[in-house]
N, C-alpha and C positions, 0 to 999 in steps of 0.2 A: 256229272251231266247224264241226264236223260235224253234217250234218240228213241224215238216214236217212229216207227211205218205203220201208217195206215191202212188197213182192209178189212175184208171181213173174216169171221171164224167159220169152219167147216169146208168140209171135202169139196162141197158143189163149186166154191168160189175160190176154189186152188186154180193159180194161173191164170185170173181172168185180169184183165188191164187196172180194175179197182183194187186189185193188191198187189201191185206193185211195192207198193210198202214194205209188206210183209217181206215181199220177197229178196228187199234190199236189207233189210235188219238180218232174215236169215245170210246174203253174202257177206255181211259184215260180222258175223258171227261166226261164221264156219272162218273168215279172214285172219280172225283173232281167237279162233279156241274158247270162244264163250260158247256157253250149253242154254239153250232158253228151254229151261224146264220151270221153273218159280213161278207159281199161281199165287199173283198179289196184285191188289189194285183194279180186279176187273180184267187183269192181261198176263200174258203167259211174258217173262220175264228173264235176262237171265245176267248174271255181275260178271263184270272183268276188268279189262284194262286195256285202251287202246292211243296211241303213243302218250304213254306213259301217266294216263290221266284215266280214275277209278268214274268207268259208263254204269248205266243201267239202260240196255236194249228192251225195246216192248212192243210189243204184239198186242192191242187191246180186245178183247172179247166180247166186245158188245154190240157190234155192228156197229159200222160207219160212220151213221147218222147220229151216236150216242158215244162218239169217241171222248171228248171234252171230261165225262164225270170220271176216266179211268184217267186221266192225265194227271188232274187232280188231285186224284187220291195220291198218284205215284208221286207228284211233287210236294204232297205234305211226306207221306211218307219218308221221304229221302231228305227233307228240309232244303228242298233247292229252290231256289228263286227262276223267273221264269227265264231270264239268260242265262238258264244253265239247260232251256230246255232246247230241241231240236227235232223236227216234223221233216220224217220222209213220206211224200206221197203222187199219186198220180192227178196231172193235167189235160183237162182236155184243149186248154190256148197254146197248148206245143204242141209241135210235131213227133212222133210216135222216133223212141231213140234219145229225146234231147231232153238236159239238164240244165234246170236252171238254181242259182242259189241266191236267196234272198233274204234279208235280215228281218222281215217285217211284212206286212200289209194284206190286205183286205183275204176273206176266203173266196173271192173271185166263184162263189157261187157253186164251190165243193161242201158238201154241207159236212162231212167229216174235220174239215179246218173251220168250219161255220161254228160246231159244237165245241172244237176246243177255244176259240176266242171267248164266245159267251161264256163258257165256264171256266177260265183266269182272268178274262176282265179284260183282254189286252191283245191289241193286233200285233204287237213288238214280238214276235216271234220270230226266232231265223228258221227258214225251212230251205228243202231239196225238194222241188218239182221235176217231175219226170211224166215226159211227153206221151200223152195215149189220142192223138190228135187224130181221127181216121182220114184215111188217103181217098175216100170217097161222101159225098154227102149221104146222112144217114137221120133217118124220121124218127129212131128211138133211141134219145140219147141212153135212158136208162136201161134198155135191153144191151146199147152196146157196150157199156162199162163193165157190165156183169157179164160179156163173152170173153170165152178164152181167148188168152192170146193165137194167133197166125201162125200156123207155123213155117211161113216166109218169116216172120218177124221174130223168131225165137233166134235166127242168127245173130243178131243185134243187141238180143235180151244180156248174154252173157259181157260184152262190153260196155253195155251200160250199165249194168251192177259193180261190174270192176272201179268203171269210173264214179261210182257213188263213194266204193269206201275208200279212192283216193281221195276224194273230195271229203268225207267225213274228217278222216285224218288230218288234212288241211284245214280247216275250221279247227280240230281241236288246238291244230299247234301253233297255228298262227291266225287265225281268228275269222269271219265270215266275209269280211271286205277283202282282205289277201284272195282267204279261196273263191272270191268272185270272179277279181280279177284274172286268176289260172285258169279256171273255168267254162266261164259261161260264153265267152270268145269262141270256145270250140264247137266243132259242129258235132252234130251224132255220130256217136262210133262208129264205124263200117260204111254212113252213108256218105257218097261221093258228092262234092263241090259242084254246080253248078257251072256249065263252061261258059 
């Protein structure tokens, strides 16, 4: 299985909203003793096992808007069909700290996802979307997604990344539909329900 986190390479993009996919891959790697050190397919990758299944964890190094070329190369190299691909990325349509699993869908305005869909030729791509919607109106969304995650939000980042690890394990062992039933109904970790 190929698990790809979308983001931008380079120190200036570390810990930005748009790099939640990279942060999720790093957490998955740490949880399962996988080293992300291989340079291949325009990405940095790591090979290992999660829930008894061979996986390739990948962080494309092409910059977000060209992620599809890297994903296509990696699928070809490992001779994997698209139904063995899982994308993890940030989502402006969801509140900060929330997570939604989907079996397929459009790019929803996300340039990285759009690039992947164009490159692999289908929207039938399983994905985990991580919410980054701003709490207040923002004039320039491009600047917002490339901004550093606010310190006040870091408290909920760790539980969110742990939730991603559990969701990936659930997808691998039981499939996307079961994982959706288990995780999509949950509220964001650390966020209180309104009375």
